[in-house]
N, C-alpha and C positions, 0 to 999 in steps of 0.2 A: 489629447492625449494619444500614443503609440499602443496599438495592440495586437495582437494577430487574430484574426477575426474570419469565420466562418459564414457564407452568404447563405448557402445550400448544403445537404450533404453530399459525400463523393469519396471516391475509391482515389483518384487522384490527390499527390501529398501537395501539388500548387492549389488543392481546394481551399488551404489558408492564405490568407491574406494580412499582408503588416500595412496596416491604414491609419488613418487618422479617424477618433473615435470623439465623441464627445466623452469630456471628463464627467463622473458623478460624481453629484454633491450629497457627503451627510446628512441623511434626515435625522428628526428625532428618534432617539436611541439607536443611532446606528455609527460606524466607524467609517472614516476615509483612510484608508491604507495604500500607502507607498512601498510598491511594490520592487523587493530588492533581489528577489530569486525566487522562482517557480520550477514546478517540475512538471515530467512527462512522464505518464502514466499508460495502461495498456488500455484503462476505460475510457483515456481523451481520442487513440485512434479508431476505441469503437465508437464512438460520437462522432467521430469525422465521417465514419461510412455510413451514420446510421442504422448501428447497430447494438445501441446502448439499450435501448428498450421503452427510453423515453423521450417523447419530444420536445425539443430545445427550441424557444423561440428565435428566431431567425430577423436580423443577423446576429449571431452568436460570441462570444468568448469564453474559450476553453478553461481548462484548467481547475484541477480541484483541491490544489495545495500551492499554497504560497507562504510569502515571510518579507517583512518589513516594518515600517514604521508608522505610528499613526499621525497621517498629515491633517486632520481634522477629526473634530468630536461633536456629533450632534445635538441636539437640545437635551436635554436629560441625565446625560451623560457622565457622571460622576467616577468610574472606577477606571477610566483612561483618560491618557491626557497627549496634546500632543508632542511627539518624538519617543513616544513607549514602543517597545519593542515587542510586535506579534507576530500571530500566527492567526490565521480564519482556521477554524472546523469543517472538514466541507462535508459534515453533519447538519444539515440547516433545521435542527429540530424546533418543535412546536415549544417545548418548554413548561406545557402546561399539560399536555397526560399523562395518563399513570405510569408510563414507561418513564419520560422525562422526571417528574416528581421522583421515583426512584432510583434516579441515577442513571439510567440504560437509558438515554437519550439514540443511541444506536438501533432500538426499535420501535422509535416514535411514526407512527403511523401516518404521520401529517408531515415529515420530515421533508424536506429538498435536498438537493444536492451541490456544493457548489461547483460551478463549472458547468453545469447539467439544467439546472431548472432556473437560473441565475447566472449573470457572467461571473466569471471567473479568475486566477490566477496570471492567465497570459497575456498581461497588460501592464501598462507604468503604475496604473491605480486599481486596488478593488474595493467597493464596498461592502459591509457585511453588518448585523446586529451586533451590538454589543457583548452580546451575551454567548455569539458565537468565535470566540477567539479565544486562543490561551499567552500566556507571556511567555517569551524566551530567555533564557536564562542567559545573563551576561556575557558567558565564558563560551556561549555556541556563536559562531557565523549564521551569517542569513543562509548561503547554501547548504553548511553542514543542518540547519535545522529542517530544511525543506528537505534534503535526501534522507533526512531521519524518520520525519516524523510519522508521514505514514507507515512506512515499512517496518518501522518497531513497535509501532503500536498496533498494527495490524497482526505482528506476528505474536505478541505480547498476549494480547486478547487471546488468539488461540493457542499456543503452548502454554500459557500460565493459569487465565483464566477459564478455555474451555475444557482442553485435556485434563490440564495439571499435571503439567508434567513434574517429575519429581526428580532430585540428585539419583543417580545408579542406574537410573532408566535409559535404555536403547531406544532413538527417537530418528525416524527416516523423515528425511527433509527433501523433497522435489522440488524442481525448478529452482535448484541453489543458487544458479547466476545471474538470480533477476533481483531487485532490490527486495523483495518481501522475504525471498528466500536466502540472501545474503544476509539478513538481518537475523532470519531466527536462526542461521547458527549460530549466531552469539549469544541469541539469548537462549536457546539451549545449551549450549557452554556453560554459560554463565550462571544457570539454574543445575548444572552440577550431571548432564546429563551425556551420554556419549552420542557423538552424530555423526550416522551413516549420509551424507549427501548424494544425490542423484542430480545429473546434470547430462546435456546432450555434447558435452566433450570434455576429453581430459584436462584440457586448458580450463575449462573454469571448475572443474573439478580441484586442481592445482589452487587455486585461489581459494575455493573453499575450504581446503585445508588448511591454507595459511591463515584463516580466521576461526579454527579451531574443530574443525571437523575432524573427525578419525577414519572414516574411511569412506569410498565412493562407489557412485555405480555408474558407468557410462550407458543410460538406457538406450542411447541408439546400438549397442554391444551386446547389453546383457539384460536377461531375464530381470525385473529388478525385484520379483519373490523370491524367485530361486536365489540371487547374489543375497538378497539381503539375511535371506536362512544360512545360506555359507558363512557370511559373516557374523551370525550368532549362535554358531553352533548348531545351525538345525530349528533353535527356537522363534524364530521372526524377531517383530520387531515390537517394544513393549506402544510405541503412539507414532504417528504419521502425520506430518503437515502435508497435504497435497495440494497443488492449485493450478493443475495443467487440465484437466480433468481424462475425457477419454481414454486410451489406453492406459495412462500414466497414473489414473485412478484405479483401475482394476486392479495392477501390481502393484501398488501401494496397502489396497486393500488385501489382495494377498499375503504381501509382506509381513501382514502383524500377527503376533503371538498370541494365543488361547488370552480374554481378555485386554485385548489390545484397543488400545482411542483412534480414532483418523478424526484431524479437522481437516475440513476442505473449502478453500476461500474462492477458486476460481474453473474456470472452463476454456480457456481459450484454445484447450487441444483435443474439444469435444463435450458438447451441450449433453449428449444423451448418450448413454451407456449400459450396458448387460449386464448385470449382478448376482453371482450367486447367492440366492440370500441364505440356504441354508450352510454356505460358510458361513454367515454374517451370524447366525443362532448356535452353528456347532463351537463355534470358537468363544461365545460369546463376545463380538464385537460391539463398539459403539460407536457412532458416525455422526462429526458435530459440522454442521454449517453454520458460515462465520466469516468475517471481514468486514466488518460497521464496526469501527475502533470509539470509545465514548471521549471526550475532552477528559477525563480523569487519568486514561491509559495514557492518553497524550501528553499529559503533563511529567507522570513515572515516567517513560522512558525519555524526555528530553532533559530530567534532572538527570538520568543514570548517563546520557549522555554528554552535561558538562560535567560529570564527578570520573569520566575518563572510563567505563565499564564498558562502556558500547560505542562504536566510530562508523561513523555513517560509509557509503563506501560511493564514490561519484566514479562513474566511466568519463563520460564527459560534460563539459560546460557549452552553450549556445548560447549565441545572443537570441534575441528573441524574433527577429527577423528571418532568422535560420530556423524557425519551429519547421516546414517542411522537411527540412534534412534531419532532425529529429524525433520525427514520427517516422522517416523512412530507416533511420537507424532502430527505433523499437520493433517496426516491425521485422527486422531483419533477424534478431535477437540474436546479435552479434554484437552483445556487450555484457558488462559483468558488472551488477551494481544499479546506480541509477543515474538520468539523464536530467540536467540540470537547466534552464533558460534564464537571463539575465536579459530584463527589459534597457 
């Protein structure tokens, strides 16, 4: 099969090589999935450069998400058959620990990660355990399924499950031009919240408004906290979803009203920040770390997508052989929504 392979970590985009590799075979309890679409994520660019924090066996095939059809089912698999439309879940949980038994496989301490600890979706085929997949609704294309499953499930977990966003509340969403950010704008709007989007350009903010955002903050020109208070008559926001880290995280905390809740899911803009903890306890602010959805979250958002309540945003689709160009675009941040690749 053809795959986009790295043979070692490297800053250069041509570290990724499109080449022939051995097609995996489905073992007992496993599925071999023919990949029809796969996604490009920030974690992929981190992994390529050796910054993910987990060593991957080399040579390695990246890709934490994919969608396709079952090409073969291994011995003992009865729940899936050849031709079924499926998507692997990126959390490769053990299925036996207390967290997994409680349906919180995103907290599994023995979990692997698709495209990190084992070969992922940057290939014509991917092999996964049968209980690490979800079925795709017939109404969804493979491209839309990939574009939406991780962003919408991540945003759902953060906004609905973790901080309990409610109708009538005002929520700040940073990095609103990214895959999770554009998904979060839609989920918050669906929940009945007033959305203030924050992004690095007016062009991205206009696109966020088209998805349902009520107001926008260009954080290259405005102070996030001060502008959020101006837009809420001095009160601040009830909730925030922050996925950049660094100064943007500090600004999002500053934007919170008394009793505000913040979910943080990323730190590409700075992993270490100085926070005024007096501000946290004076305002009774709560901060929630999250970012790993469960299969139940994925199934919920795929259903909402199939029903037309949520619409994935695809910035551009590349052929798999152009994975280096897709990584270059991801690192440029000059995009809105998601990048998809087709093998």
